[in-house]
MIDOSE-1310 file (N, C-alpha, C; in nm, 2 decimals, decimal comma, always signed):
residues 279
msdt	+9,43/+4,26/+11,08/+9,50/+4,28/+10,95/+9,42/+4,36/+10,85; +9,47/+4,47/+10,78/+9,38/+4,53/+10,69/+9,34/+4,47/+10,57; +9,23/+4,52/+10,49/+9,20/+4,43/+10,38/+9,27/+4,52/+10,26; +9,36/+4,46/+10,19/+9,40/+4,53/+10,07/+9,34/+4,52/+9,94
rkik	+9,22/+4,46/+9,94/+9,15/+4,46/+9,81/+9,10/+4,61/+9,77; +9,10/+4,63/+9,64/+9,06/+4,75/+9,58/+8,91/+4,78/+9,58; +8,87/+4,89/+9,59/+8,73/+4,92/+9,59/+8,72/+5,02/+9,44; +8,58/+5,01/+9,39/+8,57/+5,08/+9,28/+8,41/+5,12/+9,30
igii	+8,40/+5,26/+9,29/+8,26/+5,32/+9,33/+8,20/+5,36/+9,21; +8,08/+5,31/+9,19/+7,98/+5,37/+9,08/+7,92/+5,48/+9,14; +7,90/+5,57/+9,06/+7,81/+5,71/+9,09/+7,71/+5,71/+8,98; +7,57/+5,70/+9,03/+7,45/+5,72/+8,96/+7,40/+5,86/+8,99
ggsg	+7,41/+5,94/+8,88/+7,36/+6,07/+8,90/+7,36/+6,15/+8,75; +7,41/+6,27/+8,74/+7,40/+6,34/+8,62/+7,45/+6,48/+8,64; +7,35/+6,58/+8,66/+7,40/+6,73/+8,69/+7,48/+6,72/+8,82; +7,58/+6,80/+8,81/+7,65/+6,82/+8,92/+7,79/+6,74/+8,91
fddp	+7,79/+6,64/+8,81/+7,92/+6,56/+8,78/+7,97/+6,58/+8,66; +7,93/+6,69/+8,58/+7,96/+6,74/+8,45/+8,10/+6,82/+8,47; +8,16/+6,84/+8,56/+8,28/+6,92/+8,56/+8,41/+6,84/+8,49; +8,45/+6,88/+8,38/+8,55/+6,81/+8,31/+8,67/+6,78/+8,39
alfe	+8,70/+6,85/+8,49/+8,82/+6,84/+8,59/+8,79/+6,74/+8,70; +8,68/+6,69/+8,71/+8,65/+6,59/+8,82/+8,71/+6,47/+8,79; +8,69/+6,40/+8,68/+8,75/+6,27/+8,67/+8,89/+6,29/+8,59; +8,99/+6,19/+8,66/+9,12/+6,19/+8,60/+9,10/+6,08/+8,48
dpie	+9,16/+6,11/+8,39/+9,19/+6,00/+8,28/+9,06/+5,94/+8,25; +8,95/+6,02/+8,22/+8,83/+5,95/+8,19/+8,83/+5,87/+8,06; +8,76/+5,76/+8,06/+8,73/+5,67/+7,95/+8,59/+5,63/+7,94; +8,54/+5,65/+7,83/+8,40/+5,60/+7,79/+8,39/+5,46/+7,77
revt	+8,30/+5,39/+7,82/+8,29/+5,24/+7,80/+8,15/+5,23/+7,76; +8,12/+5,15/+7,65/+7,98/+5,09/+7,63/+7,98/+4,95/+7,67; +7,88/+4,93/+7,75/+7,87/+4,80/+7,81/+7,72/+4,75/+7,77; +7,72/+4,62/+7,72/+7,60/+4,55/+7,70/+7,59/+4,44/+7,81
tpfg	+7,47/+4,43/+7,85/+7,44/+4,32/+7,97/+7,32/+4,23/+7,92; +7,31/+4,11/+7,99/+7,20/+4,01/+7,94/+7,06/+4,09/+7,95; +7,05/+4,21/+8,01/+6,93/+4,27/+8,04/+6,91/+4,39/+7,95; +7,00/+4,40/+7,85/+7,02/+4,52/+7,76/+7,11/+4,62/+7,81
kpsd	+7,09/+4,74/+7,71/+7,20/+4,85/+7,74/+7,15/+4,94/+7,86; +7,26/+4,98/+7,92/+7,23/+5,09/+8,04/+7,19/+5,23/+7,96; +7,16/+5,31/+8,05/+7,10/+5,46/+8,01/+7,19/+5,52/+7,93; +7,33/+5,51/+7,93/+7,41/+5,58/+7,87/+7,55/+5,50/+7,89
vlie	+7,65/+5,57/+7,81/+7,79/+5,50/+7,83/+7,83/+5,52/+7,98; +7,93/+5,44/+8,03/+7,99/+5,45/+8,16/+8,11/+5,52/+8,14; +8,13/+5,62/+8,22/+8,26/+5,70/+8,22/+8,34/+5,65/+8,34; +8,46/+5,59/+8,31/+8,53/+5,55/+8,40/+8,66/+5,62/+8,42
grik	+8,70/+5,64/+8,54/+8,82/+5,72/+8,56/+8,86/+5,72/+8,71; +8,91/+5,83/+8,79/+8,97/+5,84/+8,91/+8,92/+5,97/+8,96; +8,86/+5,97/+9,08/+8,84/+6,10/+9,17/+8,93/+6,11/+9,28; +9,02/+6,18/+9,28/+9,13/+6,20/+9,38/+9,19/+6,07/+9,40
gvsc	+9,23/+5,99/+9,28/+9,30/+5,88/+9,30/+9,21/+5,75/+9,33; +9,09/+5,77/+9,34/+9,00/+5,65/+9,37/+8,93/+5,63/+9,23; +8,92/+5,47/+9,21/+8,85/+5,43/+9,09/+8,71/+5,46/+9,09; +8,66/+5,51/+9,00/+8,50/+5,55/+9,00/+8,46/+5,54/+8,86
vlla	+8,32/+5,50/+8,85/+8,24/+5,50/+8,73/+8,12/+5,58/+8,73; +8,10/+5,68/+8,64/+7,99/+5,74/+8,64/+7,87/+5,72/+8,54; +7,75/+5,71/+8,58/+7,64/+5,67/+8,50/+7,53/+5,78/+8,50; +7,49/+5,83/+8,39/+7,37/+5,93/+8,40/+7,24/+5,82/+8,40
rhgr	+7,17/+5,84/+8,50/+7,04/+5,75/+8,53/+6,94/+5,76/+8,41; +6,92/+5,89/+8,40/+6,83/+5,90/+8,29/+6,87/+5,93/+8,15; +7,01/+5,90/+8,14/+7,09/+5,92/+8,01/+7,13/+6,08/+8,01; +7,25/+6,11/+7,95/+7,30/+6,26/+7,95/+7,22/+6,35/+7,88
khqy	+7,13/+6,31/+7,80/+7,03/+6,40/+7,77/+6,89/+6,39/+7,82; +6,89/+6,33/+7,94/+6,76/+6,32/+8,02/+6,65/+6,27/+7,92; +6,68/+6,16/+7,86/+6,61/+6,10/+7,75/+6,49/+6,00/+7,81; +6,53/+5,95/+7,93/+6,44/+5,84/+7,98/+6,37/+5,88/+8,09
qpsd	+6,25/+5,88/+8,10/+6,15/+5,90/+8,21/+6,17/+5,78/+8,32; +6,12/+5,79/+8,43/+6,17/+5,71/+8,55/+6,11/+5,57/+8,51; +6,00/+5,55/+8,46/+5,94/+5,41/+8,44/+6,02/+5,34/+8,31; +6,09/+5,41/+8,25/+6,14/+5,36/+8,11/+6,28/+5,33/+8,14
inyr	+6,35/+5,37/+8,25/+6,50/+5,35/+8,29/+6,52/+5,20/+8,31; +6,63/+5,16/+8,23/+6,66/+5,01/+8,24/+6,74/+5,00/+8,35; +6,68/+4,98/+8,48/+6,75/+4,98/+8,60/+6,84/+4,84/+8,61; +6,79/+4,75/+8,56/+6,87/+4,64/+8,57/+7,01/+4,63/+8,48
aniw	+7,01/+4,69/+8,37/+7,12/+4,71/+8,30/+7,21/+4,80/+8,37; +7,16/+4,91/+8,42/+7,26/+5,00/+8,48/+7,32/+4,94/+8,60; +7,25/+4,87/+8,69/+7,33/+4,80/+8,80/+7,42/+4,69/+8,76; +7,37/+4,60/+8,66/+7,45/+4,51/+8,60/+7,57/+4,55/+8,55
alke	+7,55/+4,66/+8,48/+7,68/+4,71/+8,40/+7,78/+4,78/+8,50; +7,73/+4,82/+8,61/+7,84/+4,88/+8,71/+7,91/+4,77/+8,78; +7,82/+4,67/+8,80/+7,89/+4,55/+8,87/+8,00/+4,48/+8,76; +7,96/+4,46/+8,65/+8,03/+4,40/+8,55/+8,16/+4,47/+8,54
igct	+8,15/+4,60/+8,54/+8,27/+4,67/+8,53/+8,37/+4,70/+8,64; +8,32/+4,62/+8,77/+8,40/+4,60/+8,87/+8,36/+4,68/+8,99; +8,25/+4,76/+8,98/+8,22/+4,82/+9,11/+8,18/+4,76/+9,22; +8,23/+4,79/+9,34/+8,18/+4,73/+9,47/+8,10/+4,81/+9,54
hvla	+8,08/+4,93/+9,51/+7,99/+5,05/+9,57/+7,91/+5,11/+9,46; +7,79/+5,17/+9,50/+7,71/+5,27/+9,42/+7,64/+5,37/+9,51; +7,70/+5,48/+9,47/+7,65/+5,61/+9,55/+7,56/+5,69/+9,46; +7,44/+5,72/+9,50/+7,35/+5,78/+9,41/+7,29/+5,92/+9,46
ttat	+7,24/+5,99/+9,37/+7,18/+6,11/+9,39/+7,03/+6,11/+9,34; +6,95/+6,17/+9,41/+6,81/+6,16/+9,37/+6,74/+6,30/+9,42; +6,65/+6,35/+9,33/+6,56/+6,47/+9,34/+6,45/+6,43/+9,42; +6,39/+6,50/+9,52/+6,29/+6,45/+9,59/+6,20/+6,55/+9,64
gslv	+6,06/+6,52/+9,67/+5,97/+6,61/+9,74/+5,97/+6,57/+9,87; +5,94/+6,69/+9,96/+5,93/+6,66/+10,10/+5,81/+6,63/+10,16; +5,77/+6,54/+10,25/+5,65/+6,51/+10,31/+5,64/+6,56/+10,44; +5,75/+6,61/+10,50/+5,74/+6,65/+10,66/+5,80/+6,80/+10,64
edyr	+5,74/+6,89/+10,73/+5,79/+7,03/+10,74/+5,94/+7,04/+10,77; +6,00/+6,96/+10,85/+6,14/+6,99/+10,87/+6,24/+6,97/+10,78; +6,19/+6,89/+10,67/+6,28/+6,86/+10,56/+6,25/+6,96/+10,44; +6,32/+7,05/+10,45/+6,31/+7,18/+10,37/+6,37/+7,17/+10,22
pgdl	+6,31/+7,24/+10,14/+6,38/+7,25/+9,99/+6,52/+7,31/+10,02; +6,61/+7,24/+9,95/+6,75/+7,27/+9,97/+6,83/+7,17/+10,06; +6,76/+7,12/+10,14/+6,83/+7,01/+10,24/+6,86/+6,89/+10,18; +6,95/+6,81/+10,23/+6,98/+6,68/+10,18/+6,94/+6,60/+10,28
vivd	+6,90/+6,46/+10,24/+6,85/+6,35/+10,32/+6,94/+6,23/+10,29; +6,98/+6,13/+10,38/+7,05/+6,03/+10,35/+6,95/+5,91/+10,36; +6,89/+5,87/+10,25/+6,78/+5,78/+10,27/+6,81/+5,65/+10,32; +6,73/+5,58/+10,41/+6,75/+5,48/+10,48/+6,64/+5,38/+10,47
dfid	+6,52/+5,41/+10,40/+6,42/+5,33/+10,39/+6,33/+5,35/+10,27; +6,24/+5,29/+10,23/+6,15/+5,31/+10,11/+6,01/+5,23/+10,12; +5,93/+5,31/+10,05/+5,78/+5,25/+10,03/+5,77/+5,24/+9,88; +5,74/+5,12/+9,84/+5,72/+5,11/+9,70/+5,59/+5,12/+9,63
rtwg	+5,57/+5,22/+9,55/+5,43/+5,25/+9,48/+5,45/+5,23/+9,34; +5,57/+5,18/+9,29/+5,58/+5,16/+9,15/+5,51/+5,04/+9,10; +5,50/+5,03/+8,97/+5,43/+4,89/+8,92/+5,49/+4,85/+8,78; +5,51/+4,74/+8,74/+5,56/+4,69/+8,61/+5,70/+4,71/+8,59
rkct	+5,78/+4,75/+8,68/+5,93/+4,77/+8,66/+6,00/+4,63/+8,70; +6,11/+4,59/+8,64/+6,19/+4,47/+8,67/+6,25/+4,49/+8,78; +6,23/+4,42/+8,89/+6,28/+4,43/+9,02/+6,38/+4,32/+9,07; +6,42/+4,23/+8,97/+6,50/+4,12/+9,02/+6,59/+4,08/+8,89
fydr	+6,70/+4,03/+8,91/+6,79/+3,99/+8,81/+6,76/+3,84/+8,80; +6,68/+3,76/+8,89/+6,67/+3,63/+8,89/+6,52/+3,60/+8,82; +6,52/+3,61/+8,69/+6,40/+3,57/+8,63/+6,42/+3,49/+8,50; +6,52/+3,42/+8,51/+6,56/+3,31/+8,39/+6,58/+3,40/+8,27
tegg	+6,64/+3,53/+8,27/+6,70/+3,58/+8,16/+6,82/+3,52/+8,12; +6,82/+3,49/+7,99/+6,95/+3,42/+7,94/+7,09/+3,49/+7,96; +7,18/+3,44/+8,03/+7,30/+3,50/+8,05/+7,29/+3,57/+8,21; +7,17/+3,56/+8,27/+7,16/+3,61/+8,40/+7,18/+3,51/+8,49
prgv	+7,16/+3,54/+8,63/+7,16/+3,44/+8,74/+7,05/+3,35/+8,74; +7,07/+3,23/+8,80/+6,97/+3,13/+8,82/+6,91/+3,12/+8,95; +6,79/+3,06/+8,98/+6,72/+3,06/+9,09/+6,63/+3,18/+9,12; +6,58/+3,17/+9,23/+6,48/+3,27/+9,30/+6,55/+3,34/+9,40
chlp	+6,55/+3,47/+9,41/+6,63/+3,54/+9,52/+6,51/+3,60/+9,60; +6,50/+3,56/+9,73/+6,40/+3,62/+9,83/+6,50/+3,70/+9,92; +6,51/+3,82/+9,89/+6,63/+3,90/+9,96/+6,56/+3,98/+10,05; +6,60/+3,98/+10,18/+6,55/+4,07/+10,27/+6,59/+4,20/+10,24
mrpa	+6,50/+4,30/+10,29/+6,53/+4,44/+10,26/+6,54/+4,54/+10,38; +6,58/+4,47/+10,48/+6,59/+4,54/+10,62/+6,74/+4,51/+10,66; +6,83/+4,60/+10,67/+6,83/+4,74/+10,60/+6,82/+4,73/+10,45; +6,76/+4,84/+10,39/+6,74/+4,85/+10,25/+6,87/+4,89/+10,18
fcek	+6,95/+4,99/+10,26/+7,06/+5,06/+10,21/+7,20/+5,01/+10,29; +7,30/+5,02/+10,26/+7,42/+5,00/+10,30/+7,47/+5,10/+10,41; +7,47/+5,07/+10,53/+7,49/+5,15/+10,65/+7,64/+5,22/+10,65; +7,72/+5,14/+10,60/+7,85/+5,19/+10,60/+7,87/+5,32/+10,49
arqa	+7,80/+5,30/+10,37/+7,80/+5,40/+10,27/+7,70/+5,50/+10,30; +7,62/+5,49/+10,38/+7,52/+5,60/+10,44/+7,58/+5,68/+10,53; +7,66/+5,61/+10,62/+7,72/+5,69/+10,71/+7,85/+5,78/+10,66; +7,92/+5,73/+10,55/+8,01/+5,80/+10,48/+7,95/+5,93/+10,41
myqa	+7,84/+5,92/+10,35/+7,76/+6,03/+10,30/+7,71/+6,13/+10,42; +7,68/+6,08/+10,53/+7,63/+6,17/+10,64/+7,74/+6,24/+10,69; +7,86/+6,18/+10,71/+7,98/+6,24/+10,76/+8,04/+6,35/+10,68; +8,02/+6,31/+10,54/+8,07/+6,41/+10,43/+7,98/+6,54/+10,44
arar	+7,84/+6,53/+10,46/+7,77/+6,64/+10,47/+7,79/+6,71/+10,59; +7,79/+6,65/+10,69/+7,84/+6,73/+10,84/+7,95/+6,80/+10,81; +8,06/+6,75/+10,76/+8,20/+6,80/+10,75/+8,18/+6,92/+10,67; +8,08/+6,96/+10,58/+8,07/+7,07/+10,50/+7,96/+7,15/+10,57
nypc	+7,90/+7,12/+10,68/+7,79/+7,20/+10,73/+7,66/+7,21/+10,64; +7,66/+7,12/+10,56/+7,53/+7,13/+10,47/+7,41/+7,07/+10,56; +7,30/+7,15/+10,56/+7,19/+7,09/+10,61/+7,15/+6,96/+10,56; +7,14/+6,85/+10,65/+7,13/+6,72/+10,61/+7,08/+6,64/+10,72
hekg	+6,97/+6,55/+10,67/+6,91/+6,47/+10,78/+6,97/+6,33/+10,75; +6,99/+6,25/+10,88/+7,06/+6,13/+10,86/+6,97/+6,02/+10,81; +6,84/+6,04/+10,82/+6,75/+5,91/+10,78/+6,61/+5,98/+10,70; +6,56/+5,90/+10,64/+6,44/+5,94/+10,57/+6,40/+5,82/+10,48
tavv	+6,25/+5,80/+10,49/+6,19/+5,72/+10,42/+6,14/+5,77/+10,31; +6,17/+5,70/+10,16/+6,12/+5,78/+10,06/+6,01/+5,69/+9,99; +5,92/+5,75/+9,97/+5,79/+5,67/+9,89/+5,83/+5,70/+9,74; +5,85/+5,57/+9,68/+5,87/+5,57/+9,54/+5,74/+5,57/+9,46
iqgp	+5,71/+5,68/+9,36/+5,59/+5,66/+9,29/+5,63/+5,63/+9,15; +5,53/+5,59/+9,06/+5,56/+5,56/+8,93/+5,60/+5,66/+8,83; +5,53/+5,79/+8,85/+5,55/+5,88/+8,76/+5,51/+5,86/+8,63; +5,53/+5,94/+8,52/+5,62/+6,07/+8,55/+5,55/+6,19/+8,59
rfss	+5,40/+6,15/+8,61/+5,33/+6,27/+8,70/+5,36/+6,28/+8,83; +5,33/+6,39/+8,88/+5,34/+6,42/+9,05/+5,22/+6,36/+9,11; +5,23/+6,35/+9,26/+5,12/+6,28/+9,33/+4,99/+6,39/+9,33; +4,87/+6,34/+9,33/+4,78/+6,43/+9,36/+4,77/+6,45/+9,52
raes	+4,69/+6,55/+9,56/+4,69/+6,61/+9,69/+4,66/+6,47/+9,80; +4,55/+6,40/+9,75/+4,51/+6,29/+9,84/+4,61/+6,19/+9,84; +4,67/+6,16/+9,74/+4,80/+6,07/+9,74/+4,92/+6,12/+9,83; +4,93/+6,24/+9,81/+5,05/+6,31/+9,89/+5,02/+6,29/+10,05
lmhk	+4,88/+6,33/+10,09/+4,84/+6,32/+10,21/+4,86/+6,18/+10,28; +4,82/+6,08/+10,19/+4,83/+5,94/+10,20/+4,98/+5,90/+10,25; +5,06/+5,94/+10,15/+5,21/+5,90/+10,17/+5,25/+5,97/+10,30; +5,22/+6,08/+10,33/+5,26/+6,15/+10,46/+5,22/+6,06/+10,59
qwgg	+5,09/+6,01/+10,58/+5,03/+5,95/+10,68/+5,10/+5,81/+10,69; +5,15/+5,75/+10,60/+5,21/+5,64/+10,60/+5,35/+5,63/+10,66; +5,39/+5,76/+10,69/+5,52/+5,76/+10,76/+5,64/+5,82/+10,66; +5,60/+5,84/+10,52/+5,70/+5,87/+10,43/+5,76/+6,03/+10,47
hlvn	+5,89/+6,04/+10,44/+5,96/+6,18/+10,46/+5,98/+6,24/+10,33; +5,99/+6,15/+10,23/+6,02/+6,20/+10,09/+5,93/+6,13/+9,97; +5,93/+6,19/+9,88/+5,86/+6,12/+9,75/+5,95/+6,14/+9,63; +5,99/+6,02/+9,56/+6,05/+6,04/+9,45/+6,01/+5,93/+9,33
mttv	+6,08/+5,93/+9,24/+6,04/+5,81/+9,14/+6,14/+5,71/+9,08; +6,27/+5,71/+9,15/+6,37/+5,65/+9,10/+6,44/+5,54/+9,19; +6,41/+5,54/+9,32/+6,49/+5,48/+9,41/+6,46/+5,32/+9,41; +6,34/+5,29/+9,38/+6,30/+5,15/+9,35/+6,27/+5,14/+9,20
pevv	+6,34/+5,05/+9,13/+6,40/+4,92/+9,19/+6,56/+4,94/+9,21; +6,61/+5,06/+9,18/+6,75/+5,07/+9,20/+6,82/+5,02/+9,32; +6,76/+5,06/+9,42/+6,82/+5,00/+9,56/+6,82/+4,86/+9,57; +6,70/+4,79/+9,52/+6,67/+4,66/+9,53/+6,78/+4,58/+9,44
lake	+6,78/+4,63/+9,33/+6,87/+4,54/+9,22/+7,02/+4,58/+9,28; +7,07/+4,69/+9,34/+7,20/+4,70/+9,39/+7,22/+4,60/+9,51; +7,12/+4,58/+9,58/+7,14/+4,50/+9,70/+7,15/+4,36/+9,65; +7,07/+4,32/+9,55/+7,06/+4,19/+9,48/+7,20/+4,15/+9,41
agls	+7,26/+4,25/+9,36/+7,40/+4,24/+9,30/+7,52/+4,24/+9,40; +7,48/+4,24/+9,53/+7,58/+4,23/+9,64/+7,67/+4,37/+9,65; +7,60/+4,49/+9,60/+7,68/+4,59/+9,61/+7,66/+4,69/+9,74; +7,74/+4,76/+9,77/+7,72/+4,87/+9,88/+7,64/+4,98/+9,82
yaav	+7,53/+5,00/+9,86/+7,44/+5,12/+9,80/+7,39/+5,21/+9,88; +7,42/+5,35/+9,86/+7,36/+5,45/+9,95/+7,30/+5,57/+9,85; +7,21/+5,64/+9,90/+7,17/+5,75/+9,82/+7,14/+5,89/+9,90; +7,18/+6,00/+9,85/+7,16/+6,12/+9,90/+7,04/+6,18/+9,81
alvt	+6,95/+6,21/+9,90/+6,83/+6,28/+9,83/+6,84/+6,45/+9,85; +6,81/+6,52/+9,74/+6,81/+6,67/+9,76/+6,68/+6,70/+9,75; +6,61/+6,76/+9,85/+6,49/+6,83/+9,86/+6,46/+6,94/+9,77; +6,37/+6,92/+9,68/+6,34/+7,03/+9,58/+6,21/+7,10/+9,61
dydc	+6,10/+7,04/+9,68/+5,96/+7,11/+9,70/+5,90/+7,04/+9,82; +5,79/+7,07/+9,84/+5,71/+7,02/+9,97/+5,58/+6,95/+9,89; +5,62/+6,89/+9,78/+5,50/+6,80/+9,70/+5,37/+6,89/+9,71; +5,25/+6,85/+9,74/+5,13/+6,92/+9,75/+5,04/+6,90/+9,87
wrdn	+5,10/+6,84/+9,97/+5,02/+6,80/+10,10/+5,00/+6,92/+10,18; +5,06/+7,02/+10,19/+5,04/+7,14/+10,28/+4,92/+7,22/+10,24; +4,85/+7,27/+10,34/+4,75/+7,37/+10,32/+4,80/+7,49/+10,23; +4,71/+7,53/+10,13/+4,76/+7,64/+10,05/+4,89/+7,63/+9,98
etsv	+4,92/+7,50/+9,95/+5,04/+7,46/+9,87/+5,01/+7,45/+9,73; +5,06/+7,52/+9,63/+5,05/+7,50/+9,49/+5,10/+7,38/+9,44; +5,05/+7,33/+9,34/+5,09/+7,22/+9,28/+5,25/+7,22/+9,25; +5,31/+7,10/+9,24/+5,45/+7,10/+9,22/+5,47/+7,15/+9,07
svte	+5,57/+7,23/+9,05/+5,62/+7,30/+8,93/+5,73/+7,24/+8,88; +5,74/+7,19/+8,76/+5,87/+7,14/+8,70/+5,97/+7,27/+8,70; +5,93/+7,38/+8,68/+6,03/+7,50/+8,66/+6,09/+7,52/+8,81; +5,99/+7,52/+8,91/+6,05/+7,53/+9,05/+6,15/+7,44/+9,10
vlam	+6,11/+7,31/+9,05/+6,17/+7,20/+9,10/+6,32/+7,20/+9,02; +6,33/+7,24/+8,90/+6,46/+7,24/+8,83/+6,54/+7,35/+8,89; +6,48/+7,47/+8,91/+6,55/+7,57/+8,97/+6,60/+7,54/+9,11; +6,53/+7,49/+9,20/+6,59/+7,45/+9,33/+6,70/+7,34/+9,32
fakn	+6,68/+7,25/+9,22/+6,78/+7,15/+9,20/+6,91/+7,22/+9,15; +6,91/+7,30/+9,05/+7,03/+7,37/+9,00/+7,10/+7,44/+9,12; +7,01/+7,51/+9,20/+7,08/+7,58/+9,29/+7,14/+7,51/+9,40; +7,11/+7,37/+9,43/+7,16/+7,30/+9,53/+7,23/+7,19/+9,50
vkka	+7,23/+7,14/+9,37/+7,28/+7,01/+9,33/+7,43/+6,99/+9,36; +7,51/+7,11/+9,36/+7,65/+7,09/+9,40/+7,66/+7,02/+9,53; +7,57/+7,05/+9,64/+7,57/+7,00/+9,76/+7,58/+6,84/+9,77; +7,48/+6,79/+9,69/+7,47/+6,66/+9,66/+7,59/+6,58/+9,61
advv	+7,64/+6,66/+9,50/+7,77/+6,62/+9,42/+7,88/+6,62/+9,52; +7,88/+6,73/+9,61/+8,01/+6,73/+9,70/+8,00/+6,62/+9,80; +7,89/+6,60/+9,84/+7,86/+6,48/+9,95/+7,91/+6,35/+9,88; +7,88/+6,32/+9,77/+7,91/+6,19/+9,70/+8,07/+6,19/+9,68
idav	+8,13/+6,30/+9,62/+8,26/+6,31/+9,61/+8,34/+6,29/+9,74; +8,32/+6,36/+9,85/+8,38/+6,33/+9,98/+8,37/+6,20/+10,02; +8,23/+6,15/+10,00/+8,21/+6,01/+10,06/+8,31/+5,90/+9,98; +8,33/+5,92/+9,86/+8,43/+5,83/+9,80/+8,57/+5,82/+9,88
qila	+8,60/+5,95/+9,91/+8,73/+5,95/+9,98/+8,72/+5,88/+10,11; +8,61/+5,88/+10,19/+8,60/+5,84/+10,33/+8,58/+5,70/+10,30; +8,52/+5,64/+10,20/+8,50/+5,48/+10,18/+8,65/+5,42/+10,15; +8,72/+5,50/+10,04/+8,83/+5,46/+10,02/+8,94/+5,44/+10,12
sdnd	+8,92/+5,52/+10,22/+9,02/+5,53/+10,32/+9,01/+5,43/+10,45; +8,89/+5,35/+10,42/+8,87/+5,27/+10,52/+8,92/+5,13/+10,50; +9,01/+5,07/+10,58/+9,09/+4,94/+10,55/+8,99/+4,83/+10,56; +8,88/+4,84/+10,65/+8,79/+4,72/+10,69/+8,69/+4,74/+10,57
igyi	+8,69/+4,65/+10,48/+8,58/+4,63/+10,37/+8,51/+4,50/+10,39; +8,51/+4,43/+10,49/+8,45/+4,31/+10,52/+8,30/+4,31/+10,49; +8,24/+4,44/+10,51/+8,10/+4,45/+10,48/+8,05/+4,42/+10,35; +8,15/+4,43/+10,25/+8,12/+4,40/+10,11/+8,09/+4,25/+10,11
dahk	+8,17/+4,16/+10,17/+8,15/+4,03/+10,17/+8,02/+4,02/+10,23; +7,99/+4,05/+10,34/+7,85/+4,05/+10,39/+7,76/+4,07/+10,31; +7,75/+4,18/+10,22/+7,65/+4,20/+10,13/+7,63/+4,07/+10,02; +7,75/+4,03/+10,00/+7,75/+3,92/+9,89/+7,69/+3,79/+9,95
dlvt	+7,72/+3,75/+10,08/+7,67/+3,63/+10,15/+7,54/+3,65/+10,18; +7,48/+3,76/+10,20/+7,34/+3,79/+10,22/+7,27/+3,73/+10,09; +7,32/+3,77/+9,98/+7,26/+3,74/+9,86/+7,25/+3,58/+9,84; +7,37/+3,52/+9,86/+7,39/+3,37/+9,85/+7,29/+3,31/+9,94
saim	+7,27/+3,36/+10,05/+7,18/+3,30/+10,15/+7,03/+3,31/+10,10; +7,01/+3,41/+10,02/+6,87/+3,43/+9,99/+6,81/+3,38/+9,87; +6,90/+3,29/+9,79/+6,88/+3,23/+9,67/+6,82/+3,09/+9,69; +6,72/+3,05/+9,63/+6,67/+2,92/+9,64/+6,66/+2,86/+9,49
lke	+6,74/+2,75/+9,47/+6,77/+2,69/+9,36/+6,69/+2,56/+9,34; +6,62/+2,56/+9,23/+6,53/+2,46/+9,20/+6,59/+2,33/+9,15; +6,58/+2,20/+9,21/+6,65/+2,09/+9,19/+6,62/+2,05/+9,04
């Protein structure tokens, strides 16, 4: 028997989703959470008939640096407004030769090198959940959502890698060469500044979460490689960001067409089983 429940897909991104024709009947919603305000207003509407909510991770004016983003408020707000999924885009540097600038990567794991970021909802914040959540992070991302993104990229013949481990650094500075070489030696494929704690919190919220990374540069690990340049990163991002947006928009349709959404219940059950309640 098919599952008749409706899905609503949150999209965390910015550039590439600013086409005024993209959203049908858009409504701006201001949401306040127990963890404060999200990065910007939530834009709710439909993409080809599917309920979606758009949130600019850094704010629409890109006013928040990676370590200052209120990730908890962002994810909580999307869940509060009824999202069952979150599809995200992220700009990344490459740590391997075969992941070239302009390529897409459907991230499947991470190494966390951030510090001081709020990584759980379960910290006794008033209005938040109670208990301690020891959440397993294998797999870190929702495989159903990941495969929807990969299918979308393949259908458009975009250069796309099915897997990739993102080393998430604190920022806002880029890595030193020694750090870049270390990240490469650890087995990282990508380096960025925002995947953690976003993926952790989405999983803790019981959401189906996946991210498509757009490779903008080779970081600085290669011999004779110059330092990462903001100008070059922005130019590569602007040239290729439509690919990532197309993948997200097409993945929305793929996920919406799937009648079996029991995996969403599995995400929620995993969270329930991970909570320890103090007597």
